[in-house]
C-alpha positions, 0 to 999 in steps of 0.5 A: 619294739617299744624298748628298742626304740628307747634303747636305740634313742638312748644310743643316739643321744650319747653319741651326739653328746660324745661327738659335740664335746670332742667337736667343742674340745678340739676347737678349745685345744687350737692354737689359734685365739678366737678373740684375735679373729674375731677382731681381725674379721671386724677390721680391728687391730687387735692390742692386748687390752682389746684382746683381754676384754674381748676373751673375758665378753667371749667367756675365754677365761672361764674353765673349759667345762663352763664354756662347753656347758654353756656351749651345750646349752645355746645349742640346745636353744638353737643358738650356734653362735655368729660367724667371725667371717660372715658376721651373720648367725650361724643357723641362718648361714647353714640354713641358706646352704642346706637347700643347695646341698639336699638338691645335689644330694637328692639328684645323686640318689635318683641317679644312684638308685635307678642305676644301680637296682636295674644293673645290679638285678640284670647283672644277677640275672646274667649271671656269668654271661657277657652282661654280667662280665660288662656290668662287673667291669663298669662297677669296678672301674666306677668304685676306682674313679676319685671323685676330684678327677671324675668331676673334671673330666665331666666338666671338660667333656660335657661343659667345656668341649660339648656345652651339654650342661652349665656349671654356672647357674646353680639355680638352673636344672642342667647346672645340677646334673654333672655334681649329682652324676660325680657323687653317684658315680662311685657310689653305683658301683658299690651298689650294683656289686651289693645288689648282685650279691644279695640277689643271687644269695636269694636265688638259691633258697627253696622259696625260689625254686619252689616259686618257679616250680609253681609256673611263676614268672621270673620277673614276679619272683624277682620284683615280688619275692627276691628283691624285698627279701633282698632289701635288709641290706640294700636298705642299710647300705642306702641309709649310709649313702643318704649320710654320705651324699649330705655330708660328703660332697665337700670336695665335688662342691668345691670342683663345681663351686656349688654353694652348699654345706661342703663349700661353707666348711672348706671356707670356714677351715680357711678362715678359721671360722670356728662356729661354723666347723662346729655346727657343721660337725654337729649338723653332719654327725646328726645326719649320720646317726640320725640316718642310721637310726631311721634305717634301724627302726625301718628294719625292725618294722619292715622285718619283724623276725629281727625282733626275735634275734635281738630278744625285744 
């Protein structure tokens, strides 16, 4: 276990270093001049002399590797630079926005887990019956729905026509339901099918037949034996979904005017605010890599047989 932990930690470190290098490199290759963008954001006319002085102050005249290692050193110290548009430290802007994105992701995750678990298990229990066909049809339709279209439909039906939910006040409980539902529905369709397949696979194994022969009730077989053994594939999918819910909310946040990280990134693209974009890409990469890392560690702890298969 210790060797596996060290190996995965080194892999995580290498991935993050690679992401940081390409993130900085793509920003460096951009045709826009960071010095000019910064001066214009401060309402200053960028003369040639002022541009040269600003480039020297920003270290833009140095070689690429020197600029990269200076930037990486600052990132490791917690200094992500200053936003061109907001004229504030990037770390402050992200800290203000991250809570809103986490609220949205948590609401979507709650809907996702409760709905997909119940419907996925029910679909497996009622295999090839009316309930199974209905649930599978609904899950296929949910997967096929684009988030931007679904969000607009939900706003029109439940906010504009029925007035059941608000979308203007992001701090009200009712305002978080529609964007969370928009994020959760496509993932729920995928989860239902995954859980159904995992449960059906376990249903055919000998221990289930033996448990039934001993007279154990069906609900105890499902919750006490089948579901724990099927959780490995579900846990992996759940980890990827958590990362997606945090990092893939840009379109939904924009539709619902939700002031989270996704909206921040879209505004940064519009304003060519490179420090925010660099920080956003690094943060999203860290979320994806970190969640996968934790899922792997938890899987190793919960399923000791994997250690033997991995040779650790």
